N, C-alpha and C positions, 0 to 999 in steps of 0.2 A: 487752347488745348491741342488743336491740330498742328499748329505751328511749332509748338515745343516738341511734339512727337516726331515731326519730320526732321527737326534739327538734331534730335537724338540719333535718328537713323543715319543722317549724313555724317555725324561725328564718328560712327563706327566705320563707315566706308572710307573716311579720310585717313585712316590709320592711326587714330588717336588712342585706340585700345591697345593694350600690350599683346605681344605675340604669345600664343599658347604653345609652348615647346613640346609637350607630350603629343599633341595632335600633329605637329610637324614631324616628329619622330615616327609616328604611326604611318603617316603618308609616305615618308621616305622608305620605310620597310615594305609597304605595299608595292611601291614602284620598283624596289630592288628585287622583289620576288617574282615580278612579271618575267615571262620567258622572252628570250631574244628571238623575234620572229623574222629576222633578216637572214637566217640560215637557209641556204638554197634547198637542202634536203627537206627541211620542215615546210618550206613554202610549196615544194612539189607534192609532199604528202597531203597538205591541206587542199591543194588544187585537185588531186586525184580523188580524194574523199568527197569533195564537193561535187565534182563531176559525176561520180558514182551515184550520189544521192539525187542529183538532178535527173540522171538517166532513169532511175527507178520511178521518180515522180512522173516523168514524161511517159514512160511505158504504162504506168498505172492509169494515167488520164486517157491514153489512147485505148486501152482495154475497156475502160469504163464507157467511152464514147461508142465503141463497137458493140458492146453489150446493149447499150441504150438503143442504138439503131436496129439491132436484131430484134429487140423487144417491140420496137415501133413497127417493124415490118410484119412481125407475127400478129400484132394487134390489128393491123390494117387488113391482112388476109383473113383473119377471123371475122372482122366486121363485114368484109365483102361477101364471105360465104354466108353469113347470117342474113345479109340483105337479099342474096339470091334465094335462100330458103324462104325468107319472108315473102318475097314477091311470088315465088312458086306456090306457097300456101295461099296467098291471096287469090291467085289465079284459080287454084283448085277449089277454093271456097266459092268463088264467083261461078265456076262451072257447076258445082253442086247446087248452088242456089238457083241457077238457071234451069237445071234439070228438075229440081223440085217444083219450080214455078210451072214448067211445062207439064209435069205430072199432074199437078193440081188443076191446071187448065183442061188437060185431057179428061181427068176424072169429072170435072164439073161439066164438060161437054157431053160425056157419056151419060151422066145423070139427066141432063136436059133432053138428050135423045130418048132415053127410056121413058121420060115423063110424057 
């Protein structure tokens, strides 16, 4: 079954089938309707248009990168400020804790002296 199928495909590729003229006419019409791209003015216009589009894409990518870097720098400064505040809060909390411990020690010492 496989051999007969393959021989059928090879028969089509060898040119044993008749030419389908309506398809050939359609292809000929399609190729005749294509514009002539070898005109210098048309080539220059395509080049200018392509260069303009590439310039817009390049500018947009640069702007996007600058905005991303700006956001990154803002985020970094915010994180540093938060770290500084956090370390200050921790220091203040330690100082408060030490003061409370001193106060409780002093209070306990005063109670012992009174007793």
